[in-house]
N, C-alpha and C positions, 0 to 999 in steps of 0.2 A: 440620280437625283442629287441635288446639292445637300450637303450635310445640314442636319437640323436636329438639335437636341430637344427633347420633349419640353413643351412650354406649359407649365402648371399655372392655371388661372383661377384656382379656388374650386368652383363647382364643376369645372371641366378642364381638360387639357388638350393640347394639340400635339399629335405625334405623327411621325412619318407614316403614311399609308403603307400597309404591308399585306402580304398574302393572307394573313389572318383576317383582314377586313373584307376580303373577297367572299361574300356570303350571299345566299339567296335573298336575305333581307335587303342587302345593298342593291342587288340587281333589281329587286322589286321597287325600290325607291325610284330608280331611273325609268321604270315603266309605269309609274303612277302619274296619271295626268294632273293631279293636284300638285304634286311635288315639282314637276317640270313645266308647269303651265307657262312660265315666263323664260324658260331656258331653250336654247337651241337643241337640247337633248330631246325635246318633244317630237322632233321629226323622225326619230329612229326607234326601232325596237332593240332592246339590249338583252344580252344573255351572258352567261359566265365567260364565254370565250371573248366577247367584245370588251367586257370589263377587264379581263386579264390582259388583253392586248393594250388597252389604254394604260393600265398600271405599268406594264413593261415599258411602254414608250415614255411615260413620265419618269420612270426609274432610270432610264438611260439618258435623260435630258439634264440640263442644269437648272430646271425649274423645280418647284416644290408641289407635292401632292400630299396633303395632310388629312388625317382623320381627326374628327372632333369626338372625344370620348367624355361622356358625363362621369362625374365622380360617383354618382349613384349607380351601383352595379345593375340595378333593375333596368336602367336605360342603356348603359354601355355606349357603343358606337352609334352616334346620332346623326352624323353628317360628315361632309368633307369640305375642304377648302383647297384651292389651288392658287399658286403664285407663278406668273410668267415674268421673268426678269429681262430687262433691257439694261444689262450691266454697263455698257459704255456711257449711258445717260443716268445711271444710278436711279432707275425707275422700275417699279414693279406694278403689275396689274393683278388684282385679287378678285376671286370669285368664291361664292359660298353656296352650299346646298344643305339645308336641314331636312333630312329624309324621314326621320322618325317622328311620326305624328304626335306622340306623347311629349316630345321635347319642344314642339312649336309653342310659342307664347310664354315660355318659361324664362326667357332672358339668356339662355345658354348660347344661342346664335349671336346675340349682341356681345356677350362676353368674349366669345371666340374671335369675332370680327375685330373688336376694339383691341383685344390683346395682340392679335397678329399685326394690325396696323402699327400699334405702338412699338412692337418688336422690330418690324421692318424699318421704321424711321429712326431707330436708335441702334440697337445691337446689329441689326441687319444692314446698317450703313446706307440705306436708300435715302435719297433726297426728296423723292416723290412717290406716292402710291396712288394708283388710279383704279376705277371700277366703272362699270356701266350696267344699265338695265333698261328694260322697256318703260316708257313713261306711264304705263298703266300699273306698274308694280309699285304701288304706294308704300308697301312695307319695306321694300329694299331702298327706296329713295329716302324714307325716314331713317333707316339704319345708316345710310351713307351720311346724311346730314347730322345725325346725332353723334356720329363718331368724329366729327370735325372736318369732314370732307366738304368742299365747295362744289356746287354744280357749275361746271365749266360751260356746258352747252347742251342743246338738245338737237340731235341729228334727225330732221323730220323724215317721217314715213320710212324708217329703216326696217321695220318688221311688219309681218302680218300676224296678228294675234286675234283669234276668235273671229276671223274674217274681216277685221278692220286694220287699216294702216295705222301704225303707232310709231312714235319717235323713240330714239335711243338717248337716254340721259347719261351723260358722261360727267364724272366727278373726280376730284383729286384732293389729296391732302399733302402738304409739304412739311418737311422736317423743321423748317425755320419759322413756321407760322406760330403766332401767339394763340394758344387754344383757350385762354381764359375767357374769351368771348363766346365760347361754344357751350 
């Protein structure tokens, strides 16, 4: 995994995912239909071995796999973020999962998301950050828009969700954009 110093964001921090984050609680998030409803993770059953294999693959890559830790010790590890880099184009694709139910709706996911995008576009030296989600995932679309991302396109009928064909919303934010309008 690419080097990443912990990023302190006030009420939470982003740290490299480690073996300490491989817990039954984390595995449970990936098997919770509410958590993975809009994720491709919904198609498979996870266990400690599959999660350890994913962690090892990410650790061996040049991408980032980060844990979101709340400053409140009662919450602790609340979710994860991953970053896939296209270094020749100075572009990064970001994803997020807030697994801990008590953390949802608290603003911690937004804080982590915006903090990571800001870091990638400055200290991380990326010129472009992208993300995608199903068009029925209104919360994620709002998160992308509220963090200064622009919807670039909707790829029609990309997924099947709850038996219906839904599009994929693709968004991006660039380092050179004036964010004062957002």
